[in-house]
C-alpha positions in Angstrom: 117.7 35.4 68.6 116.1 35.6 72.0 119.4 35.8 73.8 121.8 38.7 73.8 125.5 38.3 74.6 126.3 40.2 77.8 129.2 41.9 76.2 127.1 43.2 73.3 124.4 44.3 75.8 126.8 46.3 77.7 128.1 47.9 74.5 124.5 48.9 73.6 124.0 50.6 77.0 127.1 52.6 76.4 125.6 54.2 73.4 122.0 54.4 74.6 122.7 56.5 77.7 124.7 59.3 76.0 122.0 59.3 73.3 119.3 60.0 75.9 121.4 62.7 77.4 121.8 64.4 74.0 118.1 64.2 73.4 117.3 65.8 76.8 119.8 68.6 76.3 118.6 69.3 72.8 115.0 69.6 74.0 116.1 72.3 76.5 118.2 74.1 73.9 115.3 76.6 73.1 114.9 77.7 76.7 117.7 80.1 77.3 120.5 77.9 76.0 120.5 76.0 79.2 120.9 79.2 81.3 118.9 80.3 84.3 116.6 82.9 82.7 113.5 82.9 84.8 109.9 82.3 83.6 109.0 83.9 80.3 105.9 85.8 79.4 105.4 87.3 82.9 103.0 90.3 83.1 104.6 93.7 83.1 104.2 95.6 86.3 104.3 99.4 86.4 104.2 101.3 89.6 101.2 103.7 89.3 100.3 106.2 92.0 96.7 105.5 93.1 94.2 108.3 92.5 94.1 110.8 95.4 97.2 109.2 97.1 100.8 110.4 97.6 104.0 108.4 97.7 105.5 108.2 101.2 109.1 107.1 101.1 110.5 104.4 103.2 112.5 105.5 106.2 113.8 105.0 109.7 112.9 107.3 112.6 112.4 107.7 116.4 108.8 106.7 116.8 107.1 108.3 119.9 109.7 111.0 120.3 108.1 113.9 122.3 108.9 116.5 124.9 105.9 116.1 127.1 103.5 113.5 128.5 100.6 115.6 129.9 98.4 112.7 131.0 101.4 110.7 132.3 100.2 107.8 130.3 103.8 106.7 129.4 102.5 105.0 126.3 104.6 106.6 123.6 108.2 105.6 124.6 110.8 106.5 122.0 111.7 103.6 119.7 113.6 103.4 116.4 111.5 101.8 113.7 111.8 101.3 110.0 108.9 101.7 107.7 108.4 100.4 104.1 107.4 102.9 101.4 103.7 103.2 100.9 100.9 105.4 99.4 98.6 107.4 101.6 95.4 109.4 100.9 96.2 113.1 100.6 93.2 113.9 102.9 90.9 112.1 105.1 88.0 110.2 103.4 85.3 112.7 102.8 81.5 112.5 103.2 81.1 112.4 99.4 83.7 109.6 99.0 82.1 107.5 101.7 78.7 108.2 100.2 79.8 106.4 97.1 80.3 103.3 99.3 76.8 103.7 100.8 75.1 104.1 97.5 77.0 101.1 96.0 75.7 98.9 98.9 72.2 100.4 98.4 72.3 99.7 94.6 73.7 96.2 95.1 70.7 95.4 97.4 68.4 96.8 94.8 69.8 94.6 92.1 69.5 91.6 94.5 65.8 92.4 95.2 65.2 92.8 91.5 66.8 89.4 90.8 69.5 90.9 88.7 72.3 88.5 89.5 74.7 86.6 87.2 74.0 82.9 87.1 76.6 80.3 87.9 77.9 80.0 84.4 78.5 83.7 84.2 80.1 84.1 87.7 83.8 83.6 87.5 84.5 84.4 91.2 83.3 81.4 93.2 85.5 81.0 96.2 85.4 77.5 97.5 87.2 76.2 100.6 88.6 72.7 100.9 89.2 71.2 104.3 91.1 68.0 104.2 89.6 65.6 101.8 86.1 67.1 102.3 84.9 69.9 100.0 83.3 72.7 102.0 80.5 75.0 101.0 82.3 78.3 101.5 81.2 80.1 98.3 81.3 83.7 97.6 77.8 85.3 96.7 76.7 85.4 93.1 78.0 88.5 91.4 75.5 91.3 90.5 74.7 92.2 86.9 75.7 95.9 87.1 75.0 96.3 83.3 71.3 96.6 84.2 70.2 100.1 85.3 67.9 100.7 88.3 64.8 102.7 87.3 63.9 104.2 90.7 60.8 106.0 89.1 59.5 102.9 87.4 55.7 103.0 87.9 55.3 99.2 87.7 53.9 98.0 91.1 55.9 94.8 91.2 59.1 96.7 90.4 58.3 99.2 93.2 57.3 96.5 95.6 60.7 94.7 95.1 62.5 97.9 96.0 60.3 98.7 99.0 62.6 97.1 101.7 65.2 99.8 100.9 63.0 102.6 102.2 61.2 103.3 105.4 57.4 103.1 105.2 56.1 106.2 107.0 52.4 106.4 105.8 51.0 103.3 104.3 52.0 100.2 102.4 52.1 101.8 98.9 55.6 102.4 97.7 55.1 105.9 96.3 54.7 107.3 99.9 58.3 106.5 100.8 61.1 107.6 98.6 64.9 107.5 98.6 65.2 110.3 101.2 63.8 107.8 103.7 66.5 105.2 103.2 66.3 102.2 105.5 69.8 102.3 106.8 69.3 99.2 109.0 69.7 96.8 106.0 72.8 98.5 104.5 75.0 95.5 105.3 78.3 94.9 103.5 79.3 91.3 103.4 82.9 90.3 102.6 85.6 87.8 103.1 89.2 88.6 103.9 92.5 86.8 104.4 93.6 86.9 108.0 97.2 85.7 107.9 98.1 86.9 111.4 95.2 85.5 113.4 95.4 81.9 112.2 93.4 79.2 113.9 94.2 76.2 111.7 90.6 75.5 111.1 87.4 77.1 110.0 84.5 76.0 112.2 82.2 78.7 111.1 82.1 81.7 108.7 80.9 84.5 110.9 84.2 85.1 112.7 83.4 83.3 116.0 86.3 81.3 117.2 84.4 78.3 118.7 86.8 75.7 117.3 89.5 76.2 119.9 87.3 75.5 123.0 87.4 79.2 124.0 91.2 79.5 123.9 92.9 81.4 121.1 96.5 82.2 120.3 98.3 83.0 117.2 99.7 80.0 115.3 98.5 77.4 117.8 97.8 74.5 115.4 100.1 71.5 115.3 100.6 69.9 111.9 102.2 66.5 111.7 103.1 67.0 108.1 105.8 69.6 108.9 107.2 67.9 112.1 110.9 67.0 111.8 111.1 68.7 108.4 113.0 71.8 109.4 109.7 73.8 109.7 107.9 75.0 112.8 105.3 72.3 113.4 103.0 74.9 115.1 103.2 77.5 112.4 101.3 77.8 109.1 103.5 77.8 106.0 103.1 77.7 102.3 103.7 74.0 102.6 100.9 73.0 104.9 98.2 75.6 104.5 96.1 77.1 101.6 94.3 80.4 101.7 91.1 78.7 102.8 92.5 78.3 106.3 92.9 82.0 106.7 89.5 83.1 105.4 87.4 85.4 107.7 83.8 86.4 107.1 82.4 89.8 108.0 79.0 91.4 107.8 79.1 95.1 108.7 76.3 97.7 108.6 78.2 100.6 106.9 75.9 103.6 107.4 77.7 106.2 109.6 76.4 106.9 113.1 74.8 110.3 112.4 73.5 110.5 116.0 77.1 110.7 117.2 76.8 114.5 117.3 74.2 114.1 120.1 75.5 111.2 122.2 79.1 112.4 122.2 78.2 115.6 124.0 75.7 115.8 126.8 73.2 118.7 127.1 74.3 120.3 123.8 72.3 121.4 120.8 73.8 119.4 117.9 70.7 118.3 116.2 71.4 120.3 113.0 74.6 118.4 112.5 72.8 115.1 113.0 70.3 115.9 110.2 72.7 117.5 107.7 76.3 116.6 108.1 76.5 113.4 106.1 73.9 114.0 103.4 73.8 117.8 102.8 75.9 118.9 99.8 77.4 121.7 101.9 79.4 119.1 103.8 80.5 116.9 100.8 84.2 117.7 101.2 84.2 117.5 105.0 85.8 114.4 106.6 83.3 111.6 107.2 82.7 110.9 110.9 80.6 108.5 112.9 82.4 105.6 111.2 83.7 102.8 113.4 86.9 100.9 112.9 85.0 97.9 111.5 83.2 100.2 109.0 86.5 101.8 107.9 87.9 98.3 107.3 84.8 97.4 105.3 85.3 100.5 103.2 88.9 99.6 102.6 87.9 96.2 101.3 85.2 97.6 99.1 87.6 100.2 97.6 90.1 97.4 96.8 87.3 95.4 95.0 86.1 98.5 93.2 89.5 99.0 91.7 90.1 95.4 90.9 86.8 95.0 89.2 87.6 98.0 86.9 91.0 96.5 86.1 89.3 93.2 85.1 86.8 95.0 83.0 89.7 96.6 81.1 91.3 93.2 80.6 94.3 94.4 82.6 96.3 92.2 84.9 95.1 92.5 88.5 98.0 92.7 91.0 96.9 92.1 94.5 97.6 95.3 96.4 94.9 96.1 99.0 93.8 99.4 100.3 93.9 99.3 104.1 94.2 101.3 107.2 97.7 102.6 108.1 99.5 100.9 110.9 100.6 103.2 113.7 104.2 103.4 112.6 103.2 104.3 109.1 100.8 107.0 110.3 103.4 108.7 112.5 106.1 108.5 109.9 103.8 110.1 107.4 102.7 112.8 109.9 106.3 113.8 110.7 107.2 114.4 107.1 110.9 115.3 106.8 110.8 116.8 110.3 111.7 113.6 112.1 112.1 115.0 115.6 109.4 117.7 115.5 106.3 117.8 117.7 103.9 118.9 114.9 103.6 118.0 111.2 104.6 121.5 110.1 108.0 121.2 111.8 107.6 123.7 114.6 107.1 123.3 118.4 103.9 125.4 118.5 100.4 125.1 116.9 100.7 128.7 115.5 103.1 130.2 113.0 105.2 133.3 113.5 102.3 135.6 112.7 100.1 134.0 115.3 97.9 132.1 112.8 96.6 128.7 113.7 98.0 125.7 111.7 95.4 123.1 112.6 91.8 122.7 113.6 91.7 121.8 117.3 90.4 123.2 120.7 92.5 126.2 121.5 92.8 127.4 125.1 90.1 126.3 127.4 87.4 125.9 124.8 87.5 128.8 122.2 86.7 126.4 119.4 86.2 129.1 116.8 89.6 130.8 117.4 91.2 128.6 114.7 88.5 129.4 112.2 86.2 126.4 112.6 83.3 125.6 114.9 83.7 121.9 114.4 85.2 120.0 111.5 86.5 122.0 108.5 86.7 121.2 104.8 89.6 118.9 104.1 92.8 120.6 103.0 91.9 123.9 104.7 95.4 124.2 106.3 98.8 123.8 104.5 100.1 120.3 104.0 103.2 118.9 105.6 106.4 118.2 103.7 105.0 114.9 102.2 102.0 116.9 100.9 99.5 115.4 103.3 96.7 117.5 104.7 95.2 117.5 108.2 97.6 115.0 109.8 97.0 117.2 112.9 93.5 118.1 114.0 90.2 118.3 112.1 89.4 114.6 112.9 91.4 111.9 114.6 92.1 108.9 112.4 91.8 105.1 112.9 94.9 103.0 112.6 95.1 99.3 112.0 96.8 98.6 115.4 95.1 97.3 118.5 95.8 99.6 121.4 98.2 98.3 124.0 100.1 100.6 126.3 103.3 98.5 126.2 103.2 97.7 122.5 106.4 99.7 121.8 108.3 97.3 124.2 107.5 94.0 122.4 106.5 94.8 118.8 109.1 94.4 116.2 110.9 97.4 114.9 110.5 96.5 111.2 107.1 97.8 109.9 105.9 97.7 113.5 102.3 96.7 113.9 100.4 95.2 116.8 97.2 93.7 115.6 94.3 91.8 117.1 91.0 91.2 115.4 88.6 91.2 118.3 85.2 89.5 118.1 82.0 90.2 120.0 82.8 87.8 122.8 86.2 89.2 123.5 86.7 91.5 126.5 86.3 95.2 126.1 90.1 95.9 126.5 90.8 93.8 123.4 88.5 95.9 121.3 90.6 99.1 121.7 92.0 100.4 118.4 94.6 103.2 118.1 93.5 106.6 116.9 96.0 109.3 116.0 96.2 113.0 115.0 93.7 114.6 117.4 90.6 116.3 116.4 88.6 119.6 116.4 87.5 118.9 120.0 90.9 118.0 121.4 93.4 120.2 123.2 96.8 120.8 121.6 98.6 117.8 123.2 96.5 115.3 121.1 97.4 116.9 117.8 101.1 116.2 118.2 102.9 113.6 116.1 103.6 111.3 119.0 100.3 111.4 121.0 98.3 108.2 120.9 95.0 107.2 122.4 92.2 104.7 121.5 88.6 104.2 120.9 86.5 101.0 120.7 86.3 99.2 117.3 82.5 99.2 117.1 82.1 102.8 118.1 81.6 105.8 115.7 82.4 109.2 117.0 81.8 112.7 115.7 85.5 113.4 115.9 87.0 110.3 114.3 87.5 109.6 110.6 90.2 107.7 108.6 92.3 107.6 105.5 93.7 104.6 103.5 97.1 103.5 102.6 98.5 101.1 100.0 101.8 99.3 100.2 104.4 100.4 97.6 105.4 97.2 95.8 108.6 98.6 94.2 109.6 99.3 90.6 110.8 97.2 87.7 114.4 96.9 86.7 115.3 100.0 84.7 112.8 102.4 86.3 114.1 105.6 87.9 115.2 104.6 91.4 116.5 108.1 92.4 113.5 108.8 94.6 113.5 109.9 98.2 112.5 106.4 99.2 116.1 105.2 98.5 117.8 107.8 100.5 116.7 107.0 104.0 
């Protein structure tokens, strides 16, 4: 009984193998009848226009096309580029919209001082970074318990003392002598983490953005990974195979209060003190474009706006699709400014800053300094002039606008023509030339050349000016099968 005839054993194998195959096939019978059907129960995605934004169709155009180069800078050579569809803010970000950001940071600090944070068991958003086999301590801060209201008028001394760091002490140490109008702007820091896919170092030596792990040298994608060598992948390039999100994480702490003194230090020997005191906080300027905001502050605002939206979606038990608000790249900005007039000098389609009746079409510096000739002394309320063909207001004049791109005179010569963007995330120890960021559109204090579609110049990323603002964009992720595809985005 312990021995089996070889012939009978072979016969048993002949029946067992087909039996296993039948079992395996039958087990898959309920999954699309053996056909390739994709993963079931995927969330439904519906393209929804973000509030205050307009859909800008994809297209291809001659970027930098213009008929004059007054400063002989030769930094806007003509180049054919193709731009993906995206959403863009209808107007520049206003004082009142940016104030929502400032007050959110103020309130979050108040909750922190009052000890109103969620404990570890309630916080579902810990972000841990794993480096090799050693678990790191990169953890996102404890979330705030926003359900608790802040009682700014609470007479309890301990309560008021906890809130005291938010305000400037002008008279004595008792809290009731300094109120919200004396906000301590120096502590309004917004701390956040972001995924920097482009400027990859291959290691995270610190979490404050300082690149000290490369011995002072820094290049894109300069890590060598033995895991990917000889496997058909670039051994010096991060891929989905050899890197997780942790390797791309960057940490930022930014004071987000606008530079209200910009109105004084931008112009020598001029009386602009009323603007310094009133422009950002006075209700009369609520719908004027925010100024005095640096490129880094604009980036922090974009991140906060993304988290604000995602937090709301989570609270509604809706699926959160990762689609960040961000600054436009230079190619997107110029495409949006041109509208359907691909070869025109100005967003309204004409070669002049006035219409046929002699009326000004933008807020800029006419002539040799007659600022009020166009109807405004400085900035004007957003949407004061007619929009371009895409429905966007103030793409020329009012305030210049930050772009994502680093400024490089020859960028048009080496940047790719598909969603062209030249980026560099400069840190404090970088040279001053690396901190230049592109601004577009011209402003209320610029001559007519700078409000053309193709004019480009720069300002430094840590500098706020009284003539620079910004607006956000969001990438258009496409539509589901069966949605109406007869939009302008599929014509170009």
